[in-house]
GUDODREN-415749 format. One record per residue (C-alpha): x negated, y, z negated. Coordinates in steps of 0.1 Angstrom, whole numbers, padded with zeros to 4 digits, always signed. Each point is the difference from the previous one (the first is absolute). Layout:
N
XYZ
...
//
This chain:
744
-0007-0493+0096
-0026+0027+0009
+0028+0026+0006
+0015-0010-0034
-0033+0005-0018
-0006+0033+0018
+0034+0012-0012
-0007-0008-0036
-0032+0021+0001
+0019+0032+0008
+0004+0024-0030
+0039-0001+0001
+0000-0037-0011
-0011+0010-0035
+0032+0020-0004
+0024-0025+0017
+0020-0011-0031
+0002+0035-0015
+0012+0014+0033
+0027-0026+0005
+0012+0004-0036
+0003+0038+0005
+0020-0005+0033
+0023-0024-0018
+0006+0023-0029
+0001+0034+0019
+0020+0014+0028
-0032+0017+0015
-0037-0003-0003
-0030+0021+0013
-0032-0018+0009
-0032+0020+0007
-0025-0023+0017
-0033+0012+0015
-0012-0011+0034
-0006-0037+0000
+0021-0009-0030
+0022-0023+0021
+0033+0016-0010
+0015+0002+0036
-0006-0037+0008
+0003-0016-0035
+0029+0016-0018
+0026-0012+0025
-0014-0035-0003
+0002+0003-0039
+0037+0009+0004
+0006-0028+0024
-0016-0025-0024
+0020+0013-0029
+0032-0007+0019
+0012+0036+0008
+0007-0010+0036
+0029-0022-0012
+0021+0031-0006
-0010+0017+0033
-0030+0010+0021
-0031+0017-0014
-0003+0031+0021
-0034+0018+0003
-0002+0034+0018
-0031+0014+0017
-0003+0035+0015
-0015-0014+0033
+0010-0028+0023
-0035-0014+0004
-0002-0005-0037
+0033-0017-0002
-0009-0025+0028
-0035-0007-0011
+0008-0005-0037
+0029-0023+0009
-0024-0021+0021
-0025-0002-0028
+0026-0010-0026
+0014-0026+0024
-0034-0015+0003
-0004-0002-0037
+0034-0016-0004
-0007-0024+0029
+0030+0010+0021
+0006+0017+0033
+0008+0037+0002
+0038+0002+0003
+0005-0029-0023
-0002+0004-0038
-0020+0032+0007
+0011+0024+0027
-0002+0037+0010
+0022+0026+0016
-0013+0032+0016
+0016+0024+0025
+0010-0020+0031
-0015-0033-0014
+0019-0023-0024
-0019-0032-0009
+0022-0015-0027
+0025-0029-0003
+0026-0014-0024
-0029-0018-0017
-0019+0033-0008
-0006+0006-0037
-0027+0026+0001
+0006+0028+0025
-0026+0027+0008
+0014+0030+0018
-0006+0037+0007
+0018+0023-0024
+0020+0013+0029
+0015-0035+0005
+0011-0002-0036
+0017+0034+0004
+0019-0014+0029
+0011-0030-0021
+0014+0025-0025
+0022+0013+0028
+0014-0034+0005
+0002-0011-0036
-0004+0026-0028
-0002-0028-0026
-0029-0018+0017
+0018-0031-0009
-0024-0023+0019
-0029+0010-0022
-0010-0009-0036
-0031+0022-0002
-0011+0031+0020
-0037+0008-0001
-0009+0035+0012
-0037-0004+0009
-0026+0027+0008
+0022+0026-0018
-0030+0024-0003
+0002+0007+0038
+0033+0018-0008
+0014-0006+0034
+0034+0016+0008
+0019-0033+0000
-0017-0012-0032
+0011+0031-0019
+0036-0004+0012
-0001-0036-0012
-0011+0012-0034
+0030+0022-0002
+0024-0027+0012
-0011-0027-0024
+0001+0025-0029
+0035+0012+0010
+0015-0034+0009
-0017-0024-0023
-0019+0017-0029
+0023+0029-0011
+0027+0001-0026
+0025+0000+0029
-0015-0031+0015
+0019-0014+0030
+0026-0025-0011
-0006-0030+0023
+0027-0024+0011
-0026-0021+0020
-0029-0001-0024
-0001-0025-0029
-0035+0009-0012
-0013+0035-0006
-0025+0012+0027
-0036+0004-0013
-0022+0029+0013
-0038-0001+0000
-0021+0030+0011
-0036-0008+0010
-0028+0025+0008
-0037+0003+0002
-0001+0035-0015
+0030+0017-0014
+0011+0023-0027
+0014-0030-0018
+0016+0020-0028
+0020+0021+0024
+0014-0030+0018
+0007-0019-0032
+0020+0030-0013
+0018+0002+0034
+0010-0037-0003
+0013+0004-0036
-0032-0005-0020
-0008-0034+0014
-0031-0020-0010
-0034+0006+0017
-0027-0026+0008
-0035+0011+0011
-0021-0026+0018
-0037+0005+0008
-0009-0005+0037
-0033+0009+0015
-0023-0030-0003
-0033+0015+0010
-0017+0035-0002
+0001+0023+0030
-0026+0027+0007
+0014+0033+0014
-0023+0016+0026
+0008+0035+0012
-0013+0004+0035
+0008+0038+0001
+0009+0000+0037
+0030+0021-0008
-0003+0029-0025
+0024+0023-0017
-0007+0028+0026
+0012-0024+0028
+0036+0002-0013
+0007+0031+0020
-0011-0016+0032
+0016-0026+0023
-0020-0029-0015
+0023-0026+0015
-0020+0003+0032
-0033-0014-0013
+0004-0020-0031
+0008-0032+0020
-0035+0002+0015
-0015+0004-0036
+0019-0031-0011
-0014-0019+0030
-0035+0010-0009
+0004-0010-0036
+0014-0034+0010
-0029-0007+0023
-0025+0011-0027
+0016-0026-0024
+0000-0027+0027
-0037+0005+0008
-0014+0007-0035
+0021-0019-0025
+0003-0037-0009
+0028-0022+0013
+0035+0010-0011
+0032+0013+0017
+0009+0037+0005
+0033+0017-0006
+0004+0034+0017
+0028+0025-0008
+0013+0023+0028
+0033+0018+0004
+0019-0015+0030
+0001-0022+0031
-0017+0024+0024
-0030+0005-0023
-0002-0037-0008
+0000-0010+0036
-0026+0027+0008
-0022-0011-0029
+0002-0037+0010
-0010+0007+0036
-0030+0020-0011
-0011-0027-0025
+0004-0027+0026
-0022+0019+0025
-0027+0007-0026
+0000-0035-0014
-0004-0014+0035
-0033+0019+0003
-0015-0014-0032
-0030-0023+0003
+0006-0024-0029
-0035-0013+0001
-0016+0033-0009
+0027+0027-0009
+0017-0016-0031
-0016-0002-0034
+0019-0032-0010
-0009-0025+0026
+0031-0022-0009
+0022+0027+0016
+0005-0010+0036
+0030+0020+0012
+0027+0026-0009
+0037-0009+0003
+0021+0032+0001
+0037-0004-0009
+0026+0028-0001
+0031-0001-0022
+0029+0026-0002
+0037-0002-0007
+0014-0003+0035
-0022-0030+0010
+0018-0033+0007
-0002-0023-0030
-0021-0027+0016
-0027+0026+0009
+0000+0014-0036
-0006-0035-0014
-0034-0002+0017
-0016+0022-0026
+0005-0026-0027
-0017-0029+0018
-0037-0004-0010
-0026+0008+0026
-0023-0026+0014
-0035-0005-0016
-0023+0029+0008
+0029+0023+0011
+0007+0031-0020
+0037+0010+0000
+0009+0037+0002
+0036+0008-0006
+0011+0035+0010
+0033+0008-0017
+0024+0028-0010
+0010+0005-0036
+0018-0034+0000
-0032-0016-0011
-0004+0023-0030
+0022-0020-0024
+0025-0019+0021
-0025-0026+0014
-0028-0020-0015
-0026-0012+0026
-0025-0025-0015
-0037+0005+0008
+0000+0038+0000
-0033+0013-0015
-0001+0034+0017
+0026+0027+0002
-0003+0031+0023
+0025+0027-0012
+0007+0028+0025
+0018+0019-0029
+0031+0008+0021
+0035-0013+0006
+0029+0010+0023
+0028+0015-0019
+0035+0010+0013
+0012+0034-0014
+0034+0015+0006
+0005+0038+0002
+0036+0007-0008
-0002+0036+0013
-0011-0010+0035
+0017-0034-0001
-0032-0016+0013
-0018-0032-0012
-0037+0004+0005
-0024-0030-0002
-0033+0014-0014
-0034-0014-0010
-0006+0009-0036
-0026-0010-0027
+0010-0030-0021
+0004+0004-0038
-0027-0010-0024
+0022-0029-0012
+0001-0013+0035
-0037+0004+0005
-0005-0022-0031
+0024-0026+0014
-0019-0001+0033
-0033-0005-0018
+0015-0029-0020
+0004-0020+0032
-0038-0005+0000
-0001-0018-0034
+0023-0029+0006
-0025-0029+0006
-0034+0015-0008
-0017+0032-0011
+0007+0025+0028
-0006+0035+0013
+0024+0028+0011
-0014+0024+0025
+0020+0033-0003
-0008+0021+0031
+0009+0031-0020
-0020+0018-0027
+0005-0002-0038
+0011+0036+0001
+0026-0008+0026
+0013-0029-0022
+0002+0023-0031
+0014+0032+0016
+0018-0009+0032
+0019-0031-0012
+0029+0002-0024
+0004-0024-0029
+0030-0017+0016
+0019+0003+0033
+0033+0019+0001
+0028-0026-0001
+0016-0004+0035
+0034+0009-0014
-0013+0035-0006
-0015+0006+0034
+0022-0019+0025
+0033+0004+0018
+0026-0017-0022
+0027-0003+0028
-0001-0038+0004
-0003-0005-0038
+0031+0021-0007
+0019-0018+0028
-0008-0033-0017
+0011+0013-0034
+0033+0014+0014
+0007-0034+0017
-0006-0017-0034
+0027+0022-0015
-0023+0023-0019
+0017+0033+0009
-0015+0026-0023
-0036-0001+0013
-0012+0029-0021
+0004-0021-0032
-0017-0032+0013
-0027-0011-0024
-0034+0006+0017
-0033-0008-0018
-0013+0034+0013
+0029+0022+0010
-0004+0015+0035
+0009+0037+0005
+0037+0005+0002
-0004+0018+0033
-0015-0032+0015
+0031-0020-0010
+0023+0028+0013
-0019+0001+0033
+0004-0038+0004
+0038+0004-0005
+0000+0027+0026
-0018-0023+0024
+0025-0027-0006
+0028+0024+0007
-0017+0011+0032
-0002-0036+0012
+0037-0007-0009
-0010-0026-0026
+0020+0018-0028
+0030+0024+0001
+0003+0034-0016
+0008-0015-0034
-0031-0022+0001
+0019-0032+0007
-0016-0026+0023
+0016-0001+0035
+0005-0030+0023
-0030+0012+0020
-0020+0001-0032
+0008-0036-0006
-0012-0009+0035
-0032+0021-0004
-0011-0016-0032
-0002-0035+0016
-0030+0011+0021
-0035-0001-0016
-0008+0031+0020
-0003+0037-0005
+0035+0016+0001
-0006+0019+0032
-0011-0032+0018
+0028-0021-0014
+0026+0026+0011
-0015+0000+0035
+0002-0038+0002
+0037+0001-0011
+0009+0026+0026
-0019-0018+0027
+0024-0029-0005
+0029+0025+0003
-0015+0015+0032
-0009-0034+0016
-0037+0005+0001
-0012-0022-0029
-0021-0021+0024
-0022+0030+0004
+0003+0014-0036
-0008-0032-0020
-0035-0005+0015
-0007+0037-0007
+0012-0003-0036
-0021-0032-0004
-0032+0017+0014
+0006+0030-0024
+0002-0024-0029
-0036-0011+0003
-0032+0020-0001
-0013+0019+0030
-0006-0026+0028
-0023+0022+0021
-0037-0008-0002
-0021+0032+0002
-0037-0009-0001
-0021+0024-0021
-0034+0011+0010
-0003-0016+0034
+0011+0026+0026
+0002-0025+0029
+0022-0024-0020
+0022+0030-0011
+0005+0011+0036
+0008-0036+0010
+0026-0003-0028
+0016+0033+0008
+0003-0010+0036
+0017-0033-0010
+0024+0018-0023
+0009+0026+0027
+0009-0029+0024
+0023-0014-0027
+0016+0035-0005
+0006+0002+0037
+0017-0034-0001
+0022+0014-0028
+0010+0030+0022
-0029+0022-0009
+0021+0025-0020
+0011-0018-0032
-0023-0015-0026
+0028-0022-0013
+0004-0017+0034
-0037-0004+0002
+0004-0023-0030
+0028-0018+0017
-0021-0006+0031
-0028-0015-0022
+0024-0023-0017
+0016-0012+0033
-0032-0004+0020
-0017-0018-0028
+0030-0023-0006
+0001-0009+0037
-0037-0008+0002
-0012-0036+0002
-0028+0009-0024
+0012+0029-0023
-0033+0002-0019
-0020+0003+0032
+0024+0026+0013
-0004+0021-0031
-0038-0002+0001
+0001+0012+0037
+0023+0029-0009
-0018+0010-0033
+0030-0010-0021
-0001-0017-0034
+0015-0035+0006
+0005-0005-0038
+0024+0030-0001
+0020-0010+0031
+0003-0036-0013
+0014+0013-0033
+0024+0023+0019
+0013-0030+0019
+0010-0017-0033
+0016+0032-0012
+0020+0003+0032
+0017-0034-0005
+0012+0009-0035
+0012+0035+0010
+0019-0016+0029
+0017-0024-0025
+0011+0029-0023
+0013+0021+0028
+0020-0029+0016
+0017-0007-0033
+0008+0037-0006
+0015+0005+0035
+0028-0025-0011
+0009+0023-0029
+0032+0021+0007
-0018+0030-0017
-0028+0000+0026
-0003+0034+0017
+0015+0005+0035
-0016+0023+0026
+0006+0008+0036
-0029-0015+0019
+0001+0020+0032
-0033+0008+0017
-0032-0018+0010
-0017-0025-0024
-0027+0026-0005
+0025+0026-0011
+0018-0024-0023
-0032-0010-0016
-0010+0036-0006
+0035+0007-0014
-0004-0029-0024
-0034+0014-0010
+0016+0034-0006
+0027-0016-0022
-0028-0013-0023
-0028+0026+0003
+0021+0032+0001
-0017+0009-0033
-0033-0001+0019
+0008+0025+0027
-0023+0028+0012
+0005+0027+0025
-0028+0017+0021
-0011+0032-0017
+0012+0031+0018
-0032+0018-0010
-0034-0015-0002
-0007-0037+0004
+0015-0032-0012
+0035-0007-0014
+0021+0008-0030
+0018-0026-0021
+0037+0004-0007
+0002-0016-0034
-0008+0017-0033
-0024+0030+0002
-0008+0000+0037
-0037-0006+0006
-0023-0001+0030
-0009-0034+0014
-0019-0011+0031
-0001-0030+0023
-0026-0026-0010
-0027-0004+0027
+0009-0037+0002
+0035+0008+0012
+0008-0005+0037
+0016+0035-0001
-0032+0017-0012
-0009+0030+0022
+0035+0001+0016
+0016+0025-0024
+0014+0021+0029
+0023-0029+0009
+0015-0003-0035
+0025+0018-0022
+0015-0023-0026
-0018-0031-0012
+0004-0026-0027
-0029-0018-0018
-0006-0030-0022
-0025+0013-0024
-0024+0029-0006
-0038-0003-0007
-0017+0027-0020
-0036+0007+0011
-0013+0033+0013
+0036+0007+0011
+0034-0017-0006
+0003-0024+0029
+0032-0018+0012
-0006-0036+0010
+0022-0022+0022
+0020+0028+0017
+0030+0000+0023
+0016+0030+0019
+0038+0003-0006
+0028+0022+0012
+0015+0026-0023
+0035-0013+0007
-0009-0033-0016
-0010+0016-0033
+0021+0032-0003
+0027-0017-0020
-0025-0017-0023
-0021+0030-0008
+0026+0018-0022
-0003-0030-0024
-0034+0013-0010
+0014+0030-0018
+0007+0006-0037
+0028-0019-0018
+0008-0008-0037
-0026-0026-0008
+0011-0003-0036
+0034-0014+0012
-0019-0026+0020
-0019-0011-0030
+0030-0011-0019
+0002+0030-0024
+0011+0036+0003
-0024+0029+0006
-0009+0021-0030
+0020+0032-0001
+0003+0032-0020
+0034+0008+0015
+0027-0006-0027
+0027-0008+0026
-0022-0026+0017
-0007-0015-0034
+0037-0003-0007
+0006-0015+0034
-0027-0026-0006
+0016-0011-0032
+0033-0006+0019
-0018-0024+0023
-0023-0002+0030
+0028+0000+0025
+0013+0034-0012
-0035+0015+0002
-0005-0013+0035
+0033+0016+0010
-0010+0033-0016
-0033+0000+0017
+0016-0006+0033
+0023+0030-0005
-0029+0023-0008
-0018-0011+0031
+0030+0007+0022
+0002+0036-0012
-0035+0007+0011
+0000-0020+0032
+0010+0014+0034
+0019-0029+0016
-0009+0013+0035
-0037-0008-0007
-0008-0037-0001
-0032-0015-0015
-0016-0008+0034
+0004+0037+0010
-0019+0011-0031
-0029-0023+0009
-0001+0014+0036
+0000+0036-0014
-0028-0008-0025
-0022-0016+0027
+0004+0022+0030
-0026+0025+0014
+0019+0031-0012
+0002-0012-0036
-0037-0007+0000
-0008+0033+0015
+0022+0019-0025
-0016-0018-0029
-0034+0009+0012
+0010+0037+0004
+0014+0000-0036
-0033-0015-0012
-0021+0027+0017
+0022+0028-0014
-0004-0013-0035
-0037-0003+0005
-0002+0035+0014
+0020+0013-0030
-0024-0016-0025
-0030+0017+0017
+0014+0035-0003
-0013+0020-0030
//
């Protein structure tokens, strides 16, 4: 009864009848609801009560897994059922639904995968795209798909669906006119949300002038100081802290725990009802049961402090929050198509996001938002809105999904904000490199295998070839460990603890062979799995048990996918001669050949082979750090951009394993891959294109033959371009040009 009365007090209940009528009368609807309006938990229940579930499930997408699982739990409580019954959820590697499920919360990536299996989404009556303002990559693709398949004049003619699919877009802040126009001029509802006023306090611990410095080093300590000041000086009420990632959150939690343990609650706190501080971390890769702790009320006299990533900005609502501490930063992945590198960088949030974070303090009572930056930083260093992910990320996996759905001409796909054409063409090149599409842009049998894995393309390809080479027992644990956040605990500040952690990590690297970061991860997975007490083993070796536990769950599902695929007659066949170590590294080469670097012939570091070759260095955490003289060719999992471009998770390889793969990294006709012909000013080529794609392909091949010396194969070209003589000759030509410029 109390839950029912609480629901009716939420602002969205005043709009219930009008919203349901609009959904009934329209194909699409946009709902703008401020923080605390109740849109995420209540709208699906409105639809259920109105009987929409009788024609199919009510699907609700969330950009983050923790939001999907926590909201499903909340709605299940309100509907008095178990999670997995009438209300369920599905996130990557975790499906908690049943035949009874009527309301299904899921990540937007999971709905994309459902499109792969069933373009008509015949199991659904309504699709709700929630948190649309976050503009995640998958959400933007879903916008284009629902428009193209269900809302356009050429709407998909369904043989399975008896009732038209309804589409609802929900957001906390959004350019509603833009999205309404994109979805065919659909109706818009605006619902008020914030229930109490919030006072913004600029702490000015970070100024505009700090933007040129490496401020990521010290802002965690400034956040810790701010939290402790609130704890000691302010009245009872819970605290929500925003940081950028797992490592910072764990570091912050450790410092807060240490400082709170030294507090004398008889004399140090102003509010004598405060007796303790309970610090709880939350980030995307945490197991579901640990994430749920943040929603449980603290005991009397205990102040709860939740330290979170951006997932708590709009995706989660935690009752009892009175104080928000905003670091002003977020981790953002950006892809550079020229270098072919993804770089995870810490950048300032947008002003819209800062307002959303502040709103978390006004849910249950008047609150305060402590912004550790200055007002000048807010006004001059933060943009109005964040750049949509679709315009700054690699689109390789997205394009593969669209190709598998039968959407061949990628350049004409309806995006809300169109990415640059070169980003789409680069994604097509990547797919061709990996053998996922052929030269005409058609999906290959390998492409159909790759798309089944919820993994980056390079890792999925390595897993498939490990099956072909007979080393999947080693590869699957590695792939699972790479699917979770960094498992290594690296204590900040305490030098003794740092040295102790480094020593423990070095022992683990030695157990993995001492010369391969990938096998270090394998050793951690195996030793932890064999331990009688995995959590104690992790603590002893400075490893995050939460991460390894998640990896164990991922491993089971990857194993199931691979076992099924190996029964497929189209599964690749490879000769598996050599040791297990060599087979494993060959499998890694099959996936990571686009992330290859060779030791620089002049200077220090390595040069990448893809795109515009750039200088990269071994990360100090690598077991290979300081051993450059032993190395020549290496592959890496990711790069990290700080003072230099560092390679993380590195493995030495033999040139003979990659020499036949490297030529794939050179130029080809990306327009043909896209499903359309390249623009041309040549009259003959235009006439050929009118006669059909096959004729153009033939003509193109003949031209290439005229200019190609058959005695020189592609691998020889790579060898010539990368040998010492070619580098020396290039340097000599550069010096001659420079000398000529200096002459009067």
